[in-house]
C-alpha positions in Angstrom: 0.0 0.0 0.0 1.5 3.4 -1.1 0.6 6.2 1.2 1.4 9.7 0.1 2.0 12.5 2.5 1.5 16.1 1.8 0.8 19.4 3.4 -2.7 20.7 3.7 -3.7 23.0 0.9 -6.8 25.0 0.1 -7.9 22.2 -2.4 -8.2 19.7 0.4 -9.7 21.9 3.1 -13.4 20.8 2.6 -12.3 17.1 3.1 -10.1 18.2 6.1 -12.9 20.0 7.7 -15.4 17.1 7.1 -12.9 14.6 8.8 -12.4 17.0 11.7 -16.1 17.3 12.3 -16.5 13.5 12.1 -13.6 13.1 14.5 -15.1 15.6 17.0 -18.6 13.9 16.8 -17.0 10.5 17.4 -15.1 11.6 20.5 -18.1 13.1 22.4 -21.6 12.1 22.9 -22.8 15.7 23.3 -21.0 16.7 20.0 -22.4 13.7 18.2 -26.0 15.1 18.9 -25.1 18.8 18.4 -27.0 20.7 15.8 -24.2 23.3 15.6 -22.6 23.4 12.0 -18.8 24.0 12.5 -18.1 24.1 8.8 -18.1 27.9 8.4 -16.2 28.6 11.5 -13.5 25.8 10.7 -13.2 27.1 7.2 -12.6 30.6 8.5 -10.1 29.5 11.0 -8.0 27.2 8.9 -8.0 29.7 6.0 -6.8 32.6 8.2 -4.3 30.6 10.2 -2.8 28.7 7.3 -2.3 32.1 5.6 -0.5 33.6 8.6 1.5 30.5 9.4 -0.1 29.8 12.8 -1.7 26.6 11.6 -0.2 23.9 9.5 -1.7 20.5 8.6 -0.5 17.3 7.0 -2.4 14.7 5.1 -1.9 11.1 4.3 -3.6 9.9 1.0 -4.2 6.6 -0.5 -5.4 6.5 -4.1 -6.1 10.2 -4.0 -8.3 10.0 -0.9 -7.4 11.4 2.5 -7.0 8.6 5.0 -5.2 10.5 7.7 -4.8 14.0 9.0 -3.0 16.0 11.6 -2.4 19.7 12.3 -1.1 22.2 14.7 -1.9 25.6 15.9 0.9 27.8 17.1 0.0 30.0 20.0 2.1 32.3 22.2 2.0 32.6 25.9 4.3 34.4 28.3 7.5 32.5 28.3 8.1 30.1 31.4 11.0 27.9 32.3 9.4 24.8 30.6 9.0 26.8 27.4 11.4 29.8 27.2 10.0 30.8 23.7 6.4 31.0 24.9 5.4 29.4 21.6 3.3 26.3 22.1 2.0 24.0 19.5 -1.5 22.7 20.1 -1.9 19.5 18.2 -5.3 18.8 16.8 -7.1 17.0 14.0 -5.1 13.8 14.4 -7.3 11.2 12.7 -6.8 8.1 10.8 -9.5 6.3 8.7 -10.3 3.1 10.7 -9.4 1.0 7.7 -5.9 2.3 7.7 -5.1 2.2 11.4 -2.2 0.3 12.8 0.1 0.9 9.7 2.2 3.9 11.0 0.2 6.7 9.4 -0.5 8.7 12.5 3.1 8.3 13.6 4.4 9.7 10.3 2.0 12.5 10.3 2.9 13.3 14.0 6.6 13.2 13.1 6.0 15.8 10.3 3.9 18.1 12.5 6.4 18.0 15.3 9.2 18.9 12.8 7.1 21.9 11.7 6.5 22.9 15.4 10.2 22.8 15.9 10.8 25.0 12.8 8.2 27.4 14.0 10.1 27.8 17.3 7.7 26.0 19.6 9.2 25.0 22.9 6.4 22.5 23.6 3.5 20.6 22.0 0.3 19.9 23.8 -2.8 17.8 23.1 -5.9 16.6 24.8 -5.7 13.0 23.7 -8.5 10.7 23.2 -8.3 7.3 24.9 -7.2 5.8 21.5 -4.5 8.4 21.0 -2.8 8.1 24.3 -0.7 4.9 23.3 0.5 6.8 20.1 1.5 10.0 22.0 3.1 8.0 24.9 5.2 6.0 22.4 6.3 9.2 20.7 7.5 10.5 24.0 4.6 12.7 25.2 4.0 12.7 28.9 0.7 13.2 30.7 0.1 16.7 32.3 -2.6 16.4 34.9 -3.0 20.0 35.3 -5.2 20.6 32.3 -8.4 22.6 33.3 -10.9 24.5 31.2 -13.0 27.4 32.1 -16.0 28.1 29.8 -17.1 31.7 29.3 -20.8 32.0 28.4 -22.7 29.0 27.1 -23.3 27.9 23.6 -26.4 26.1 22.6 -26.0 22.4 21.8 
């Protein structure tokens, strides 16, 4: 099986967005039933942030069809000892078509995204991993950080 890897371009954005939404729906019961259409917001986000270099994505393709994705948003926080640059890569959109799992696709995409994060000057990379992703990230060298907390301002419907 010949898998081709390439950077995300505008041509693949509709498929990338559809896979991202499918991934989010599969990871959360509340998202699975949400009536919210994320397509316009995701299109806007990816278009703006790929243009300014604060988001980069990778694709795995088989026979012209996307079978794996991964991306990273680069954010800047005040520097701290664990990340003196203050630049943090937020890993997202890591997804492999179930028919293509356990073939090294996610590891290859992750390697490429991490290399991009290093080139972008990121001092650390973070992800909120699904149960399925924990093994991949642990094998790659990620360690758990039990301090992740979230505060929601306002309340969206759905």
